[in-house]
N, C-alpha and C positions, 0 to 999 in steps of 0.2 A: 330699524336695525342700524346699529353703529358698526360700520364695516371699514376694515383696512385691507387692501390687496397688496401682497408682496409678490413682485413680478420681475421677470427678465424679458421685458416687453418685445415680443416678436411673434409673428404667426398667430397662433390661437390665443395667446395672452391678450392680444388686441380685442378679439371677439369676446373673451371673458370680461374684459373691462367694459365693453359696450353693454353687456347684459347688466352689469352693476349700475352703470351710469344711466341706463334706460329703465330702471325700476324705481318709480317715483317715491315709494315708501322707504327706500334705502338711503341712509345718510352715509355716503362714501366720504369718510373723514380724511382719508389720505391714501396715496399710492406710494409704496416704498420700492425702490429699485435695487435688485440684487444681481451680482455677477451671474452670467448664464449665456443665453442663446447667441448674442452677437456682441460687438464692441460696447462697452459699458455706456459711454456717452450717447451712443446711438439709441440704446434702450431707453434712456431718459427722454430723448427727443420723441421716440415713438409713443411713450406714455402721454407726453404733452400734446402730441398731435391727436391721439385718440380722444382725449378729453375735449379738445376743440371740436372734433368731428361730431361728438355727441351733444354739442351745443352747451357745454359746461366750461368753456374756456375761462380761466381765472377763478373758478369756483372750487376746484378740487386740488389741493396742494400735492406736489410730487417731490419726494424726498430721496435723493441719492444715498445709497448705502454701501455695502461691501463691494469693492471692485475686484477682489480676488478671493478664491476659496481659502479656508483656514490654513491648509498645509499643502495642497496640490497646485500644480500649474493648471490654469484655466483651459478648458476644452470648449471650443466654439461649436455651434450648430448652424453657422451661416450657410453651410452646404444644404441645409434643409429649407431655411426661411429666406435665403437671399442675403447679400452682403449687408443690406440695411434692415433686415428682419421684417420688411414690409412688402415682400414680393418684388424687391428691387424697383420700388416706386420712386425712391429718393425725393420725398416730399420736402418742400421748403420749411424752414424753421418757423414755428409759430411764435406769437408774441409772449405768451406766458413762459416764465422762466422757473427753473427748479428752486426749491427752498434752500436756504443756507444751512439749516439744521440737518444733522445726519439722520438717516433712517432709523438707526437703533435708538437714538435719543427720542425720536418721535414715537416709536413703538412703545417704549417704557412710559413716556408721558401719556400716551393715549390709553394705556392700560389703567393708569390712575384716574384719568378723567372720566372714562366710561367703565369703571370697575364693575365687573360682573355682567356687563351687557355687550362687551366688545367681541365681535366676530372677526377673525382673520382668515382670509383665503390665501394660502401660500401655494403659488404656482411656478416656483423657481427653485433652484438649489436653496437650502435652508440656512445659509450663512448669516443673514441678518438676524434671524430668530435665534440661532445659536449664540451669537454675540450678545443679544439682549438677555438671554438666560445666564450667560457668563457674567454679565455686568450686574444683573439683578435676579438671583435665583428664585425670588418670589413672583416674578413676572407671570409665569404660567397660571398662578392661582387667581389672577385678575382677568384672565381671558375666558370668556364664556365658551367659545368653540374655536378650535384651530382646524380648518379644513386643509388637508395636504393632498396635492396631486403629485404622486411620485411612486416609484417602485411598482410592485405587482403582487398578486396573491400567489407567490411561488410559481410564477409563469414567465413567459418570454419577455425579454427586454427590448429596448429600441436603440441602444448604442452598442451593447455587447450582448452575447446570447442570453444572459440572465439579468442584465443591468439596465435600468431605466435612467434616462439622461439626468434628471434633477438630482437624484441621489448619487449618481456616478461622478458628477462634477465636484461635489463636496460631501463625501461619505462621512467624514468626521463631524460635520455640522449636523447631518441627519441623525447620527448616533446621539449627539447631545440633545437634540430636540425630542427624540423618542424616549429619552431617559429623564426628561425634565418634569413630567407630571402634568402635561396639558390634557385637556379634554379633546383628544385628537381623533379626527375622522379621516380615514385614508381612502383615497380613490386611486386605484392603480391603473397602469397602462393596459392591463388585460381588460379592465372594465371599459376603458376608452375604445379599445378595438371592437368590443361587442356592441357598444351603445352610443358612440359619439361620431361615427363615420357618416359624413354627408356624401351620398352616392352621386353619380353623374346626373341622375334624374333630380335629386335634391338640388344640386347646383343649377340645373336648368330652371327649376322653380324659382330659385333666388334671382337668377338672371332676368326672368320674366317680370319680377317685381319692379325693376328699373327705378329704384329710389336712390337717393344719395347714399344711404347706409348700405343698401345691397351692392351698389357699385364699389363702394369703399371695401366692403367685405371681399368681393371677388378680386379686387386689385391686390389686396394684402395677402390673399391666400394662394395666389397663382403659383408661386415657387414651391409651396408645400404640395400642391396638387401634382406638379411635375415630378417632385422627388418621390412622392408616394407611388406614383404609377411606374416610375423608372426603377426604384430601389426597394420599395416596401411591399410591392404586390398588393397595393390598396387602390382601388378604383374610386377615388374620392379624396376629400380632405378630412383630417383627423382633428378632433376637438376635445382633448382631455381636460384642458383648463376650463373651457366653457361648460363642460359637463359637471365638473366639480363646483363651479360657481352656481350653476343652475340648481344643484342639490342644496347648496347653502341657502339659496333663496326659497326653494320649494322642496322641503325634505321628503315629500311624497315621491320624488324622482328616485330617491334611494329606496329600492324595492325590498332589499334584504341585505343583511350583513351580520357580523358576529364579532365579539370582543376577543382579541388575541394578544399575546405578547409578540411584538415584532422587533427583531434584531437587525442591525445594519452591519453588513460585512465591510470592515475597514482594512483587512490584511490579506484577503484572498487574492491569489495571483490571477485567477480566472473569473472572479466574482466581485470585483470592486463595486461597492455601493449597492450590492444586491440586498433587497429587503427579504429577510427570512421570517416567514410567518409560522409560528408554532401551532399549527392546526391540531396537532395530536397532544398538545400540552406535555411534551416530553421534558421540557426544562422546568416545569412546575413553577413558573414565574407569573406574577399577577399581570393581567392584560394591561397594555399601555396604549391600545388603539382600538377604535371601532373600525372594522375593515369591511368595505363594501363588497358584497357578493354579486348583486344584480342591480342594474339601473334601468329606469324606464326611458329608453332611447326615443320612443315616439313622443312622449311628453316634452322631453328636452328639445327635440327638433321643432315642435310646434311653438314653443316659447321663442326659439331663435327666429323662426319664420315671422312670427308676430312682431318681434323687435325690428327686423330688417324691413318690414312692410310699413309699420306705423311709428317707429321710433321709441316704442315702449315694449317691455317684455310681456305685459299682460298678466304677470304673476300677482296673485293675491297676497296681501301681507301675511306673514307667518307669525305665530305667537312666539314670544321670546321671554 
């Protein structure tokens, strides 16, 4: 698999990257950084640190991209992930440095180089991808699959009542991407709540592994755990990005879904960035997304436990 991950590296983004980096048959061609969870330069450092922890230092390039949303002021999520996005671990800077090329330049180049076989996992606001579409409207035709973690299936949000963070930060970018013609697979926050939560028992199992990766995992997720228990009513850590990555690597984790037209609210006073899924086909528009209904949370967890125990995800190569 020729893979690019577009990320706002903090919290669960780190775990998702570890899954990609720990799957031997995946060619992770690059990591692109997008405005999102924490301060932009910190997100770059977090990606570089994760690559090093996975034993791939200097082997996977990291490309800084959009530092701001298209039209909106940036909204931070450091109250969830800690000021550094890594559980307030404040790791020292690693030796690998980011690339000089801009993420959008790399995304377009990658789509030509791996035309028809490129898979992108987008686990951040969609600014980089929207800019790539604006620069080259044919870009989506060369991407085999675009996996997007964001929004929900007309369900509860995680930053406002109906709004999920990634789409809330840059709704205009999300609207551009959903209208661009990608082969887009959507995994929403509602699916993450159902299938990606690691319970306190799961976290105890990870602690008992006592490997370098399990210790890194627990260190980077501790602020998320505190926030979830204090504010979210969740007794555990949440892993929407990792679940999305696991589906991209092993599509059997996607248990069921359906094609719908998905609109992104850009003008609503109470619904900024809400993904509106036309399940009733009221608008009579052609579907623009494959929307996940049910995920196999057990299979996802076992892949994650295997990764943290052995350093590899244990996932079999998927046909492409």
